[in-house]
C-alpha positions as CSV (number, residue, x, y, z in Angstrom):
1,M,-8.6,24.0,-4.5
2,R,-7.5,20.5,-5.1
3,G,-4.1,21.7,-6.5
4,F,-3.5,23.8,-3.4
5,R,-4.3,20.8,-1.2
6,E,-1.8,18.6,-3.2
7,L,0.9,21.2,-2.8
8,L,0.2,21.5,0.9
9,S,0.3,17.7,1.2
10,V,3.8,17.6,-0.4
11,G,5.0,20.3,2.0
12,L,3.6,18.7,5.1
13,C,5.0,15.4,4.0
14,C,8.5,16.8,3.8
15,L,8.3,18.4,7.2
16,S,6.8,15.3,8.7
17,S,9.6,13.1,7.3
18,L,12.1,15.3,9.0
19,A,10.2,15.0,12.3
20,F,10.0,11.2,12.0
21,A,13.8,11.1,11.7
22,T,14.2,12.7,15.1
23,E,11.1,11.5,17.0
24,Q,9.7,8.1,17.8
25,R,8.2,6.6,14.7
26,P,4.3,6.6,14.7
27,P,2.6,3.3,14.1
28,N,2.0,1.7,10.8
29,V,-1.7,1.1,10.0
30,L,-3.0,-2.1,8.3
31,F,-6.7,-1.9,7.7
32,I,-8.2,-5.2,6.4
33,L,-11.8,-5.0,5.2
34,A,-13.8,-8.1,4.3
35,D,-16.8,-7.9,2.0
36,D,-20.1,-9.2,3.4
37,L,-18.5,-11.0,6.3
38,G,-21.1,-11.3,9.0
39,I,-20.9,-11.2,12.8
40,N,-21.4,-14.9,12.9
41,D,-18.8,-16.0,10.4
42,L,-15.5,-16.3,12.4
43,S,-14.9,-19.2,14.8
44,C,-13.7,-16.7,17.5
45,Y,-17.3,-15.3,17.4
46,G,-18.7,-18.8,18.1
47,R,-19.2,-20.2,14.6
48,K,-18.6,-24.0,14.7
49,D,-18.7,-25.0,11.1
50,Q,-16.2,-22.5,9.7
51,A,-12.5,-22.5,10.5
52,T,-10.6,-19.2,11.0
53,P,-7.5,-20.0,13.0
54,R,-5.4,-17.0,12.0
55,L,-8.1,-14.5,12.8
56,D,-8.8,-16.3,16.1
57,R,-5.2,-15.9,17.0
58,L,-5.3,-12.2,16.0
59,A,-8.3,-11.8,18.3
60,A,-6.4,-13.5,21.2
61,E,-3.6,-11.0,20.6
62,G,-5.8,-7.9,20.5
63,M,-9.3,-6.7,21.2
64,R,-12.5,-8.4,19.8
65,F,-15.7,-6.3,19.6
66,T,-19.1,-7.8,19.9
67,S,-21.2,-4.7,19.2
68,A,-19.3,-3.2,16.3
69,Y,-21.6,-1.6,13.7
70,C,-21.3,-0.6,10.1
71,A,-22.5,2.9,9.2
72,Q,-24.8,1.4,6.6
73,P,-25.7,-2.3,6.1
74,I,-24.5,-2.2,2.5
75,C,-21.1,-1.7,0.9
76,S,-20.5,1.7,-0.7
77,P,-21.8,3.9,2.1
78,S,-20.1,1.9,4.7
79,R,-16.8,2.3,2.9
80,A,-17.4,6.0,2.4
81,A,-17.9,6.4,6.2
82,I,-14.5,4.7,6.8
83,M,-12.7,6.9,4.3
84,S,-14.4,10.2,5.3
85,G,-15.4,9.8,8.9
86,L,-18.8,11.1,7.8
87,A,-22.3,9.6,8.0
88,P,-23.6,8.2,4.7
89,A,-26.7,10.3,5.2
90,R,-24.6,13.5,5.2
91,L,-22.6,12.3,2.1
92,H,-25.8,11.4,0.2
93,I,-24.2,8.0,-0.5
94,T,-26.8,5.8,1.2
95,T,-26.8,2.6,-0.8
96,F,-24.5,0.6,-3.1
97,L,-23.3,2.3,-6.3
98,P,-25.2,2.7,-8.6
99,G,-28.1,1.3,-6.5
100,R,-31.2,-0.8,-7.0
101,G,-33.6,0.5,-9.6
102,D,-37.1,1.8,-8.9
103,A,-39.7,-0.9,-9.4
104,P,-43.5,-1.3,-9.2
105,S,-43.1,-3.5,-6.1
106,Q,-41.6,-0.5,-4.2
107,K,-44.1,1.9,-2.6
108,L,-41.5,4.7,-2.5
109,L,-39.0,6.1,-5.0
110,H,-35.3,6.1,-4.2
111,P,-33.7,9.5,-3.6
112,K,-31.0,10.5,-6.2
113,I,-27.7,9.8,-4.5
114,N,-24.2,10.8,-5.2
115,Q,-22.4,8.3,-7.4
116,Q,-19.0,8.9,-5.9
117,L,-17.2,10.1,-2.8
118,A,-16.8,13.8,-3.6
119,L,-13.2,15.1,-3.8
120,E,-14.0,17.9,-1.3
121,H,-14.0,15.4,1.5
122,I,-10.6,15.0,3.0
123,T,-10.1,11.2,3.3
124,L,-8.2,9.2,5.9
125,S,-5.6,8.5,3.3
126,E,-5.1,12.2,2.5
127,H,-4.7,13.0,6.2
128,L,-2.1,10.3,6.6
129,K,-0.3,11.1,3.4
130,S,0.0,14.7,4.5
131,A,1.6,13.5,7.7
132,G,4.3,11.6,5.8
133,Y,2.7,8.2,5.5
134,A,3.2,6.0,2.5
135,T,-0.3,5.0,1.4
136,A,-1.8,2.1,-0.6
137,C,-5.2,0.9,-1.5
138,I,-5.1,-2.7,-2.6
139,G,-8.4,-4.2,-3.5
140,K,-12.0,-3.1,-3.9
141,W,-12.8,0.7,-3.9
142,H,-16.5,1.0,-5.0
143,L,-16.6,4.7,-4.2
144,G,-16.6,6.2,-7.7
145,G,-15.2,5.7,-11.2
146,A,-12.8,7.7,-13.3
147,G,-11.6,10.8,-11.5
148,F,-12.9,9.6,-8.2
149,G,-10.7,6.6,-7.5
150,P,-8.1,5.9,-4.8
151,K,-5.4,7.9,-6.7
152,E,-7.5,11.0,-6.4
153,Q,-8.2,10.3,-2.8
154,G,-4.7,10.2,-1.3
155,F,-3.3,6.8,-2.2
156,D,0.2,6.5,-3.6
157,V,-0.1,2.9,-4.6
158,V,-3.3,1.4,-6.1
159,H,-4.0,-2.2,-7.2
160,A,-7.6,-3.3,-7.7
161,G,-6.9,-6.9,-8.6
162,K,-9.8,-9.1,-9.8
163,P,-13.0,-9.6,-7.8
164,N,-13.4,-13.1,-9.2
165,T,-10.7,-15.6,-10.0
166,S,-10.4,-19.3,-10.9
167,P,-9.2,-21.2,-7.9
168,T,-5.7,-22.7,-8.5
169,A,-2.8,-23.9,-6.4
170,D,-1.8,-20.3,-6.0
171,E,-5.1,-18.4,-6.0
172,G,-8.5,-18.5,-4.4
173,G,-11.8,-17.7,-5.9
174,K,-11.8,-14.0,-4.9
175,G,-8.3,-12.9,-5.9
176,E,-7.2,-13.1,-2.2
177,Y,-3.6,-14.1,-2.8
178,D,-2.9,-11.6,-5.6
179,L,-4.1,-8.8,-3.3
180,T,-2.1,-10.2,-0.4
181,G,1.1,-10.5,-2.5
182,H,0.8,-6.9,-3.6
183,A,0.1,-5.9,0.0
184,I,3.3,-7.7,1.2
185,D,5.3,-6.0,-1.6
186,F,4.1,-2.6,-0.5
187,I,5.0,-3.4,3.2
188,R,8.5,-4.5,2.2
189,A,9.0,-1.4,0.1
190,N,8.0,0.9,2.9
191,K,9.2,-1.0,6.0
192,D,11.5,1.8,7.1
193,K,8.9,4.5,7.2
194,P,5.3,4.8,8.4
195,F,2.7,3.3,6.1
196,F,-1.1,3.1,5.7
197,L,-2.2,0.0,3.9
198,Y,-5.9,-0.3,3.2
199,L,-6.7,-3.8,2.0
200,P,-10.4,-4.1,1.1
201,H,-10.9,-7.8,0.0
202,N,-13.6,-9.0,-2.4
203,N,-14.0,-12.0,-0.1
204,P,-16.6,-13.4,0.8
205,H,-18.9,-11.5,-1.6
206,I,-20.8,-13.5,-4.1
207,P,-20.2,-15.2,-6.6
208,L,-18.5,-17.8,-4.4
209,A,-15.6,-20.0,-5.6
210,A,-12.9,-21.9,-3.7
211,K,-10.6,-24.9,-4.2
212,P,-12.5,-28.2,-4.5
213,E,-10.5,-29.8,-1.7
214,L,-11.5,-26.9,0.7
215,I,-15.1,-27.2,-0.3
216,A,-14.9,-30.9,0.4
217,K,-13.2,-30.2,3.8
218,F,-16.2,-28.1,4.9
219,N,-18.9,-30.4,3.3
220,E,-20.8,-30.4,6.6
221,S,-21.0,-26.6,6.9
222,F,-24.1,-24.5,6.4
223,N,-22.7,-23.5,3.0
224,P,-19.5,-25.5,2.2
225,T,-18.3,-23.1,-0.5
226,F,-18.8,-20.1,1.7
227,A,-16.9,-21.8,4.5
228,A,-14.1,-22.5,2.1
229,V,-14.0,-18.9,0.9
230,V,-13.9,-17.6,4.5
231,N,-11.1,-20.1,5.3
232,T,-9.1,-18.8,2.3
233,L,-9.6,-15.2,3.6
234,D,-8.3,-16.4,6.9
235,D,-5.2,-17.9,5.3
236,S,-4.4,-14.8,3.3
237,V,-4.7,-12.6,6.4
238,G,-2.3,-15.0,8.1
239,R,0.3,-14.6,5.4
240,L,0.1,-10.9,5.8
241,L,0.6,-11.1,9.5
242,D,3.5,-13.4,9.0
243,A,5.1,-10.8,6.8
244,L,4.8,-8.2,9.6
245,D,6.6,-10.6,11.9
246,E,9.3,-11.4,9.4
247,L,10.0,-7.7,8.9
248,K,9.9,-7.0,12.6
249,L,6.9,-4.7,12.2
250,H,4.6,-6.7,14.5
251,D,5.0,-4.4,17.6
252,N,4.5,-1.1,15.7
253,T,1.6,-1.9,13.4
254,L,-2.0,-1.1,14.2
255,V,-3.9,-4.0,12.7
256,I,-7.7,-3.6,12.1
257,F,-9.8,-6.4,10.7
258,T,-13.5,-5.8,10.1
259,S,-16.3,-6.0,7.4
260,D,-18.3,-3.5,5.4
261,N,-21.7,-4.9,6.5
262,G,-23.5,-7.9,7.8
263,G,-23.6,-11.3,6.1
264,V,-26.0,-12.2,3.3
265,H,-28.6,-14.5,4.7
266,L,-30.6,-15.0,1.5
267,P,-29.9,-16.4,-2.0
268,E,-28.6,-14.0,-4.6
269,L,-27.8,-14.4,-8.3
270,K,-27.5,-18.2,-8.7
271,E,-26.1,-18.7,-5.2
272,D,-27.6,-20.4,-2.2
273,A,-27.8,-18.3,1.0
274,P,-24.1,-17.7,1.8
275,T,-24.4,-17.6,5.6
276,H,-26.7,-16.8,8.5
277,N,-26.2,-14.3,11.3
278,T,-27.6,-16.3,14.2
279,P,-28.7,-15.2,16.8
280,F,-29.2,-11.8,15.1
281,R,-32.1,-11.0,12.8
282,A,-31.8,-10.7,9.0
283,G,-28.5,-9.6,7.3
284,K,-27.0,-7.4,4.7
285,G,-29.5,-4.7,3.5
286,Y,-31.4,-4.5,6.8
287,L,-31.2,-2.2,9.8
288,Y,-31.8,-5.2,12.1
289,E,-28.7,-6.4,14.0
290,G,-27.8,-9.1,11.4
291,G,-27.3,-6.4,8.8
292,L,-25.5,-3.9,11.1
293,R,-23.3,-5.9,13.4
294,I,-19.9,-6.8,12.0
295,P,-16.8,-8.5,13.3
296,L,-14.0,-6.2,14.5
297,I,-10.6,-7.2,15.8
298,V,-7.9,-4.6,16.7
299,R,-4.3,-5.3,17.6
300,L,-1.4,-3.0,18.6
301,P,1.0,-4.8,21.0
302,K,1.8,-3.0,24.3
303,V,-1.0,-0.5,23.6
304,V,-4.2,-2.4,22.9
305,P,-4.7,-4.9,25.8
306,A,-4.6,-8.5,24.5
307,G,-7.4,-11.0,24.8
308,R,-10.0,-8.5,25.8
309,V,-13.7,-8.7,24.5
310,I,-15.5,-5.4,24.3
311,D,-19.3,-5.0,24.1
312,A,-19.4,-1.2,23.9
313,P,-21.2,-0.1,20.7
314,V,-18.8,1.4,18.1
315,I,-19.4,2.3,14.5
316,N,-17.1,2.4,11.5
317,T,-17.5,6.1,11.1
318,D,-15.2,6.2,14.1
319,W,-12.1,5.0,12.2
320,L,-10.9,8.2,10.7
321,P,-10.7,10.1,14.1
322,T,-9.4,7.0,15.8
323,I,-6.5,6.3,13.4
324,L,-5.5,9.9,13.2
325,D,-5.5,10.0,17.0
326,F,-3.2,6.9,17.2
327,C,-0.9,8.4,14.6
328,S,-0.8,11.8,16.3
329,V,-2.1,13.6,13.2
330,P,-3.9,16.8,14.1
331,F,-7.5,16.8,13.3
332,D,-10.6,18.9,14.0
333,A,-12.9,16.4,15.7
334,S,-16.0,18.5,14.9
335,K,-15.5,17.7,11.2
336,S,-16.3,14.0,11.8
337,D,-19.5,12.2,12.6
338,G,-17.5,9.6,14.5
339,A,-15.6,9.5,17.7
340,S,-12.0,8.5,18.5
341,L,-11.9,5.0,20.0
342,A,-8.3,5.5,21.2
343,P,-9.3,5.7,24.9
344,L,-11.3,2.5,24.6
345,L,-8.6,0.7,22.7
346,K,-6.0,1.7,25.2
347,G,-8.0,0.0,28.0
348,G,-10.2,2.9,29.1
349,S,-13.9,3.6,28.3
350,L,-15.9,5.5,25.7
351,A,-18.5,8.1,26.4
352,A,-22.1,7.0,25.8
353,R,-23.6,8.4,22.6
354,P,-26.5,7.4,20.3
355,L,-25.8,5.5,17.0
356,L,-28.0,6.5,14.1
357,W,-28.8,5.2,10.6
358,H,-30.7,6.5,7.6
359,F,-31.3,4.0,4.8
360,P,-34.0,5.3,2.4
361,H,-33.7,2.4,0.0
362,Y,-35.1,-0.9,-1.2
363,N,-32.3,-3.4,-1.9
364,N,-31.6,-6.8,-3.5
365,Q,-31.9,-8.6,-0.1
366,G,-35.5,-7.5,0.5
367,G,-34.9,-4.6,2.8
368,R,-37.1,-1.5,2.7
369,P,-36.5,2.2,3.5
370,A,-36.0,2.8,7.2
371,G,-34.1,4.6,9.8
372,A,-32.7,3.4,13.1
373,I,-31.3,4.7,16.4
374,R,-29.6,2.9,19.3
375,I,-29.4,4.5,22.7
376,G,-27.9,2.3,25.4
377,T,-29.5,-1.1,25.0
378,W,-32.6,0.3,23.3
379,K,-33.0,0.3,19.5
380,L,-35.8,1.9,17.4
381,I,-36.4,1.2,13.7
382,E,-38.7,3.5,11.9
383,H,-40.1,2.2,8.6
384,Y,-40.6,4.9,6.0
385,E,-43.3,3.2,4.0
386,D,-45.9,3.6,6.8
387,R,-43.9,5.5,9.5
388,R,-44.4,2.5,11.8
389,S,-41.7,2.2,14.5
390,E,-40.4,-1.0,16.2
391,L,-38.7,-0.8,19.6
392,F,-36.4,-3.5,20.9
393,N,-34.3,-3.9,24.1
394,L,-31.1,-5.5,22.9
395,A,-30.1,-6.5,26.4
396,T,-32.9,-9.1,26.5
397,D,-33.8,-9.5,22.9
398,R,-30.7,-9.7,20.6
399,A,-32.9,-11.4,17.9
400,E,-35.3,-8.4,17.8
401,E,-38.3,-10.7,18.0
402,H,-40.3,-8.7,20.6
403,D,-41.5,-5.2,19.5
404,L,-42.1,-3.2,22.7
405,S,-43.3,0.0,21.0
406,A,-46.9,-0.4,22.2
407,K,-45.7,-0.9,25.8
408,D,-43.4,2.1,25.9
409,P,-44.8,4.9,23.7
410,K,-42.9,7.7,25.6
411,R,-39.6,6.1,24.8
412,V,-40.6,5.7,21.2
413,A,-41.6,9.4,20.9
414,V,-38.2,10.5,22.4
415,M,-36.2,8.2,20.1
416,E,-38.2,9.2,17.0
417,A,-37.6,12.8,17.8
418,E,-33.9,12.3,18.2
419,L,-33.7,10.4,14.9
420,A,-35.6,13.1,13.1
421,A,-33.5,15.9,14.5
422,W,-30.3,14.1,13.4
423,Q,-31.7,13.5,9.9
424,A,-32.4,17.2,9.6
425,S,-28.9,18.1,10.9
426,V,-27.1,16.0,8.3
427,G,-29.4,16.9,5.4
428,A,-30.7,13.4,5.0
429,Q,-32.6,12.7,1.7
430,S,-36.2,11.5,1.8
431,N,-38.3,9.3,-0.4
432,S,-41.3,10.3,-2.5
433,P,-44.3,8.2,-3.5
434,N,-43.9,5.8,-6.5
435,P,-46.6,6.7,-9.1
436,D,-46.1,3.2,-10.7
437,F,-46.6,1.3,-7.4
438,D,-48.3,-2.1,-7.8
439,P,-49.8,-3.4,-4.5
440,A,-49.9,-7.0,-5.8
441,W,-46.1,-7.0,-6.4
442,H,-45.5,-5.5,-3.0
443,K,-47.7,-8.1,-1.3
444,R,-45.9,-10.9,-3.0
445,L,-42.4,-9.8,-2.2
446,Y,-42.7,-8.0,1.1
447,Q,-45.8,-9.2,2.9
448,D,-46.4,-12.8,1.9
449,F,-42.8,-13.4,2.7
450,D,-40.9,-11.2,5.2
451,S,-37.2,-12.0,4.5
452,S,-36.1,-10.3,7.7
453,R,-37.7,-13.1,9.7
454,L,-36.1,-16.0,7.7
455,K,-34.7,-18.6,10.1
456,P,-31.8,-20.8,8.7
457,D,-32.3,-24.4,8.0
458,G,-29.5,-26.9,8.7
459,T,-27.9,-26.1,5.3
460,A,-28.2,-23.4,2.7
461,A,-29.0,-26.1,0.1
462,A,-32.1,-27.2,2.1
463,M,-33.5,-23.7,1.8
464,R,-33.1,-23.4,-2.0
465,E,-36.5,-24.6,-3.1
466,K,-38.6,-22.6,-0.7
467,L,-36.8,-19.4,-1.6
468,A,-36.6,-19.8,-5.3
469,S,-39.9,-18.1,-6.2
470,W,-39.2,-15.1,-4.0
471,R,-35.7,-14.7,-5.4
472,A,-37.0,-14.9,-8.9
473,G,-39.6,-12.2,-8.2
474,M,-37.1,-9.9,-6.6
475,D,-34.9,-10.1,-9.7
476,A,-37.7,-10.0,-12.3
477,V,-39.4,-6.9,-11.0
478,V,-36.3,-4.8,-11.6
479,A,-35.2,-6.5,-14.8
480,K,-34.8,-4.3,-17.8
481,P,-36.9,-5.3,-20.9
482,K,-34.9,-6.9,-23.7
483,K,-34.6,-4.8,-26.8
């Protein structure tokens, strides 16, 4: 089956190349994905202690979204949704690969998830390659190992780079400039034909490292090292945009900048809390808004209206149908869980629809198994440990501090039913009871301290001592015994 698809891809590529020679060239696509960059991390979103001038300029030249959501508040499933246009619950990739282990602190067992994006799913890159696009994946994949990498999923050029580097005069702490250099080389090599460049950075994922002079520059920030890392990301994006200008590709390149999930608001490994997602609750690993909302900037001159701010809810499952729509690549919309954003991006509107999530996992940030649904301004979160639901009106309570479930039981029942029906329709996996559950561990890590309600202090360093015991417990409970 795969061999037939590859032969078909080659044939369509040849036909499409002939068509491009006689018709107007379709847009190039540059998709830049940050790693753990939160909704509150760019200065164009209101952050005062972190500088992102190039991304601010990109936002001024395009559309900036204030209610953009990830398909899952953690890396691998969110990336799988971008590549496939399918919900993580349908893919059975619902947490990071390989996932957090089962532990006595966890009341439920994790479902057994797929450890790779299956080859049967036709990816965005395969669709575009079949339509004659040159394709490249430069950066982090995190969707499977040998036999399930970018090469097998439709990318002509692959360069993973290094997730962590020693900052020098020519490099940052997350390999940003190496990836950017390879990305520019790919653009130069393919400037005369349509290309799809997927650039998933490792920045600003922990561990954090940046040039000492940059850390000193941001010494009054919440986390100076994190601010320096984000500033380095901003500079690397600027270099890439400058290359588009130099090669006269500015006007015909659809640029998308976003993140895989919300920012990390708690300490991990030996790091202080990298960031905070104020005014939104919690962060990566949670179905609260701080874990789900992500920055999103889109630019395509003369098509996407410049300087517009959009509050309409969108989700990164939408990118496969959206990009194929912009590139005039035929696609059966019924085979995606997303919707094309093309009408919205061209200045129109988007039909109202519910957004849904299924996250049956404990994670390293303190999150617990839950599902969520947003309908209009209303959002419901169902907690799988005790089947308790919380209801929030995001129009008046962005911070999700006021649970309205007791005041509006009819709305709760309707939203719970719609969430359950969707879960059944996509074949969502469920949890089972943990026979080794220890209530004392659970109380210590999830009840005595609710990490979803953590409010940031003035600096991350100021929070270090009060979070040290909780962090140590979260790590110790899943630690493998030494042999």
